[in-house]
C-alpha positions as a Markdown table, in Angstrom:
| # | Residue | x | y | z |
|---|---|---|---|---|
| 1 | Met | -22.0 | -62.1 | 5.6 |
| 2 | Gly | -25.6 | -62.5 | 4.7 |
| 3 | Pro | -26.9 | -62.7 | 1.1 |
| 4 | Ser | -27.0 | -59.4 | -0.9 |
| 5 | Pro | -30.4 | -57.7 | -0.9 |
| 6 | Ser | -32.4 | -58.2 | -4.0 |
| 7 | Pro | -32.8 | -55.2 | -6.4 |
| 8 | Lys | -35.7 | -53.0 | -5.4 |
| 9 | Ser | -38.8 | -52.8 | -7.5 |
| 10 | Phe | -41.2 | -49.9 | -7.7 |
| 11 | Thr | -44.9 | -50.5 | -8.2 |
| 12 | Phe | -47.3 | -47.9 | -9.3 |
| 13 | Pro | -51.1 | -48.2 | -9.6 |
| 14 | His | -52.2 | -49.4 | -13.0 |
| 15 | Phe | -48.6 | -49.9 | -14.1 |
| 16 | Pro | -46.5 | -53.1 | -14.0 |
| 17 | Ala | -43.6 | -53.4 | -11.6 |
| 18 | Phe | -40.1 | -52.7 | -13.0 |
| 19 | Ser | -36.7 | -53.2 | -11.6 |
| 20 | Leu | -33.7 | -50.8 | -11.7 |
| 21 | Ser | -31.6 | -53.9 | -12.6 |
| 22 | Cys | -33.7 | -54.6 | -15.7 |
| 23 | Pro | -31.3 | -54.7 | -18.7 |
| 24 | Asn | -33.8 | -52.7 | -20.9 |
| 25 | Phe | -33.9 | -50.0 | -18.3 |
| 26 | Arg | -30.1 | -49.7 | -18.0 |
| 27 | Thr | -29.8 | -49.6 | -21.8 |
| 28 | Leu | -32.4 | -46.9 | -22.1 |
| 29 | Thr | -30.7 | -44.8 | -19.4 |
| 30 | Leu | -27.3 | -45.1 | -21.0 |
| 31 | Ser | -28.7 | -44.3 | -24.4 |
| 32 | Leu | -30.4 | -41.2 | -23.1 |
| 33 | Phe | -27.2 | -40.1 | -21.3 |
| 34 | Ala | -25.1 | -40.5 | -24.4 |
| 35 | Phe | -27.7 | -38.5 | -26.4 |
| 36 | Leu | -27.6 | -35.7 | -23.9 |
| 37 | Leu | -23.8 | -35.6 | -24.0 |
| 38 | Thr | -23.7 | -35.5 | -27.8 |
| 39 | Phe | -26.3 | -32.8 | -27.9 |
| 40 | Ala | -24.5 | -30.6 | -25.4 |
| 41 | Ala | -21.2 | -31.0 | -27.2 |
| 42 | Ala | -22.8 | -30.1 | -30.5 |
| 43 | Thr | -24.5 | -27.1 | -29.1 |
| 44 | Ala | -21.3 | -25.8 | -27.4 |
| 45 | Ser | -19.2 | -26.2 | -30.5 |
| 46 | Ser | -21.8 | -24.9 | -33.1 |
| 47 | Pro | -20.0 | -22.2 | -35.1 |
| 48 | Ser | -21.8 | -18.8 | -35.1 |
| 49 | Thr | -19.1 | -16.5 | -36.4 |
| 50 | Ile | -16.6 | -16.6 | -39.3 |
| 51 | Tyr | -13.9 | -16.8 | -36.6 |
| 52 | Asp | -15.5 | -20.0 | -35.3 |
| 53 | Tyr | -15.4 | -21.5 | -38.8 |
| 54 | Leu | -11.7 | -20.6 | -39.1 |
| 55 | Arg | -11.0 | -22.3 | -35.7 |
| 56 | Leu | -13.1 | -25.3 | -36.7 |
| 57 | His | -10.9 | -25.8 | -39.8 |
| 58 | Gly | -7.6 | -25.5 | -37.9 |
| 59 | Leu | -6.9 | -22.0 | -39.0 |
| 60 | Pro | -6.0 | -18.9 | -36.8 |
| 61 | Ile | -8.8 | -16.5 | -36.3 |
| 62 | Gly | -6.5 | -13.5 | -37.0 |
| 63 | Leu | -6.7 | -14.1 | -40.7 |
| 64 | Phe | -9.7 | -11.7 | -40.8 |
| 65 | Pro | -10.1 | -8.3 | -39.2 |
| 66 | Lys | -12.1 | -7.5 | -36.1 |
| 67 | Gly | -15.8 | -6.9 | -36.1 |
| 68 | Ile | -17.0 | -9.0 | -39.1 |
| 69 | Thr | -20.7 | -9.6 | -38.5 |
| 70 | Glu | -22.0 | -10.6 | -42.0 |
| 71 | Phe | -20.9 | -13.8 | -43.7 |
| 72 | Ser | -22.2 | -16.9 | -45.4 |
| 73 | His | -20.8 | -20.4 | -45.4 |
| 74 | Glu | -21.9 | -23.5 | -47.3 |
| 75 | Pro | -20.8 | -26.6 | -45.3 |
| 76 | Ser | -21.2 | -29.0 | -48.2 |
| 77 | Ser | -18.8 | -27.1 | -50.5 |
| 78 | Gly | -16.8 | -25.1 | -47.9 |
| 79 | Asn | -17.5 | -21.9 | -49.9 |
| 80 | Phe | -17.7 | -18.8 | -47.7 |
| 81 | Gln | -18.2 | -15.1 | -48.3 |
| 82 | Val | -17.4 | -12.3 | -45.8 |
| 83 | Leu | -18.8 | -8.7 | -46.1 |
| 84 | Leu | -16.8 | -5.8 | -44.6 |
| 85 | Asn | -18.3 | -2.4 | -44.0 |
| 86 | Gln | -15.4 | -0.8 | -45.9 |
| 87 | Pro | -12.0 | -1.7 | -47.4 |
| 88 | Cys | -9.3 | -1.6 | -44.8 |
| 89 | Asn | -5.6 | -2.4 | -44.2 |
| 90 | Ala | -4.1 | -4.5 | -41.4 |
| 91 | Lys | -0.4 | -4.7 | -40.5 |
| 92 | Phe | 1.3 | -7.9 | -39.8 |
| 93 | Glu | 5.0 | -8.2 | -40.9 |
| 94 | Asn | 3.6 | -7.0 | -44.3 |
| 95 | Gln | 0.6 | -4.8 | -45.0 |
| 96 | Phe | -2.6 | -6.6 | -46.0 |
| 97 | His | -5.6 | -5.1 | -47.7 |
| 98 | Tyr | -9.1 | -6.4 | -47.3 |
| 99 | Asp | -11.8 | -5.5 | -49.8 |
| 100 | Phe | -15.5 | -5.1 | -49.2 |
| 101 | Asn | -16.1 | -8.7 | -50.3 |
| 102 | Val | -13.7 | -11.5 | -49.3 |
| 103 | Ser | -14.5 | -15.1 | -50.5 |
| 104 | Gly | -12.9 | -18.5 | -50.8 |
| 105 | Thr | -13.2 | -22.1 | -49.9 |
| 106 | Leu | -12.5 | -23.5 | -46.4 |
| 107 | Thr | -11.0 | -26.9 | -46.0 |
| 108 | Phe | -9.1 | -28.2 | -43.0 |
| 109 | Gly | -5.8 | -26.3 | -42.7 |
| 110 | Gln | -6.3 | -24.1 | -45.7 |
| 111 | Ile | -8.3 | -21.5 | -47.7 |
| 112 | Gly | -8.4 | -21.9 | -51.4 |
| 113 | Asn | -9.8 | -19.8 | -54.3 |
| 114 | Leu | -9.3 | -16.7 | -52.1 |
| 115 | Ser | -10.3 | -13.3 | -53.5 |
| 116 | Gly | -10.5 | -9.9 | -51.9 |
| 117 | Val | -7.2 | -10.0 | -50.0 |
| 118 | Thr | -3.9 | -8.4 | -51.3 |
| 119 | Ala | -0.5 | -8.3 | -49.7 |
| 120 | Gln | 2.1 | -5.6 | -50.1 |
| 121 | Glu | 5.7 | -6.5 | -51.0 |
| 122 | Leu | 8.3 | -3.9 | -52.0 |
| 123 | Phe | 5.6 | -1.2 | -52.6 |
| 124 | Leu | 3.7 | -3.5 | -54.9 |
| 125 | Trp | 0.3 | -5.2 | -54.1 |
| 126 | Phe | -0.1 | -8.9 | -54.9 |
| 127 | Pro | -3.4 | -10.8 | -54.7 |
| 128 | Val | -3.4 | -13.6 | -52.1 |
| 129 | Lys | -4.8 | -16.7 | -53.8 |
| 130 | Gly | -4.6 | -19.1 | -50.9 |
| 131 | Ile | -3.6 | -19.6 | -47.3 |
| 132 | Arg | -2.5 | -22.8 | -45.6 |
| 133 | Val | -0.9 | -24.1 | -42.4 |
| 134 | Asp | 1.1 | -27.2 | -41.8 |
| 135 | Val | -0.8 | -30.2 | -40.3 |
| 136 | Pro | 0.4 | -31.1 | -37.7 |
| 137 | Ser | 1.4 | -27.5 | -37.0 |
| 138 | Ser | 5.0 | -26.3 | -37.5 |
| 139 | Gly | 4.1 | -22.9 | -36.2 |
| 140 | Leu | 4.2 | -21.5 | -39.8 |
| 141 | Ile | 1.5 | -20.2 | -42.2 |
| 142 | Tyr | 1.9 | -19.7 | -45.9 |
| 143 | Phe | 0.3 | -17.2 | -48.2 |
| 144 | Asp | 0.1 | -18.0 | -51.9 |
| 145 | Val | 0.8 | -14.7 | -53.8 |
| 146 | Gly | 1.1 | -16.4 | -57.2 |
| 147 | Val | 4.8 | -16.5 | -57.8 |
| 148 | Val | 5.8 | -17.8 | -54.4 |
| 149 | Asp | 4.5 | -18.7 | -51.0 |
| 150 | Lys | 5.1 | -16.1 | -48.4 |
| 151 | Gln | 6.0 | -17.6 | -45.0 |
| 152 | Phe | 5.0 | -16.1 | -41.7 |
| 153 | Ser | 4.9 | -17.1 | -38.0 |
| 154 | Leu | 1.5 | -18.4 | -37.1 |
| 155 | Ser | 1.7 | -16.4 | -33.8 |
| 156 | Leu | 1.1 | -13.2 | -35.8 |
| 157 | Phe | -2.4 | -14.3 | -36.5 |
| 158 | Glu | -3.6 | -15.4 | -33.1 |
| 159 | Ser | -6.3 | -12.7 | -32.8 |
| 160 | Pro | -8.2 | -10.6 | -35.3 |
| 161 | Pro | -6.3 | -7.4 | -36.1 |
| 162 | Asp | -7.5 | -3.8 | -36.1 |
| 163 | Cys | -8.1 | -2.8 | -39.6 |
| 164 | Thr | -7.8 | 0.9 | -40.7 |
| 165 | Ala | -9.9 | 2.3 | -43.5 |
| 166 | Ala | -8.0 | 2.2 | -46.8 |
| 167 | Glu | -7.3 | 5.6 | -48.4 |
| 168 | Pro | -8.0 | 5.9 | -52.2 |
| 169 | Ser | -4.4 | 7.0 | -52.6 |
| 170 | Asp | -3.2 | 3.7 | -51.3 |
| 171 | Leu | -4.3 | 2.0 | -54.5 |
| 172 | Thr | -3.0 | 2.0 | -58.1 |
| 173 | Ser | -5.4 | 2.7 | -60.9 |
| 174 | Asp | -5.7 | -1.1 | -61.6 |
| 175 | Asp | -6.5 | -1.7 | -57.9 |
| 176 | Ala | -9.1 | 1.1 | -57.8 |
| 177 | Ser | -10.9 | -0.5 | -60.8 |
| 178 | Phe | -10.8 | -3.9 | -59.1 |
| 179 | His | -12.2 | -2.6 | -55.9 |
| 180 | Ser | -14.9 | -0.5 | -57.7 |
| 181 | Thr | -16.1 | -3.7 | -59.4 |
| 182 | Ser | -16.0 | -5.6 | -56.2 |
| 183 | Arg | -18.0 | -2.9 | -54.5 |
| 184 | Ile | -20.8 | -3.5 | -57.1 |
| 185 | Val | -20.7 | -7.3 | -56.4 |
| 186 | Asp | -20.8 | -6.5 | -52.7 |
| 187 | Leu | -24.1 | -4.5 | -53.0 |
| 188 | Gln | -25.6 | -7.2 | -55.2 |
| 189 | Ser | -24.6 | -9.9 | -52.7 |
| 190 | Arg | -26.2 | -8.1 | -49.8 |
| 191 | Ser | -29.5 | -7.8 | -51.7 |
| 192 | Gln | -29.6 | -11.3 | -53.3 |
| 193 | Asn | -28.0 | -13.7 | -50.9 |
| 194 | Gly | -28.8 | -14.7 | -47.3 |
| 195 | Phe | -26.0 | -13.6 | -44.9 |
| 196 | Arg | -25.8 | -14.2 | -41.2 |
| 197 | Lys | -26.0 | -10.9 | -39.4 |
| 198 | Leu | -24.6 | -10.9 | -35.8 |
| 199 | Gly | -26.1 | -7.8 | -34.2 |
| 200 | Asn | -29.1 | -6.5 | -36.1 |
| 201 | Glu | -28.2 | -2.9 | -35.4 |
| 202 | Asn | -24.7 | -3.3 | -36.8 |
| 203 | Gly | -26.2 | -4.9 | -39.9 |
| 204 | Arg | -28.7 | -2.0 | -40.4 |
| 205 | Arg | -26.0 | 0.6 | -40.1 |
| 206 | Ser | -23.8 | -1.3 | -42.6 |
| 207 | Glu | -26.7 | -1.5 | -45.0 |
| 208 | Leu | -27.2 | 2.3 | -44.8 |
| 209 | Arg | -23.6 | 2.9 | -45.5 |
| 210 | Ala | -23.6 | 0.5 | -48.4 |
| 211 | Thr | -26.5 | 2.2 | -50.1 |
| 212 | Ser | -25.5 | 5.8 | -49.5 |
């Protein structure tokens, strides 16, 4: 066989010739390709909803009800706040109540310092202070209700649940006082803090309901 052909060079007027076999050219090409891949991956995985943040932290997205469009998240501290249009109840194995304002701290596999969520047990309501999953997963999720961790199957929380409006009669007098105070905090949060609003029209409607 004859000798291999030499690498082709391209010459342009007023520019020096360069070769595709030039080490600097190959390095530049590989670097550009790696940058584009990194940029595409970052863009595709960039969280835009509170459900994305749950998934990013190894938590099931069904921990919060459907339709949440207003939330804030501070990446450096993990602190988050979710604003609901109205208090509501969702049914898993137990009944869960979500207040107007749900907040906590997201770390991988758990939510700490949780407020605004209560769980019903034997006709009593207990505040849920934290939520965690096993890493690696055992298929279980644990809710800290103060005196004990309630254990559930992780499969119950695979998708955001429907959440029905809570009736005033569902709450005890202490609960009603708590939710009334939280309602004031919710209104202040909407006016003072910057929240992401997914769907401007939904955001405007919730604002009208909040101030009426």
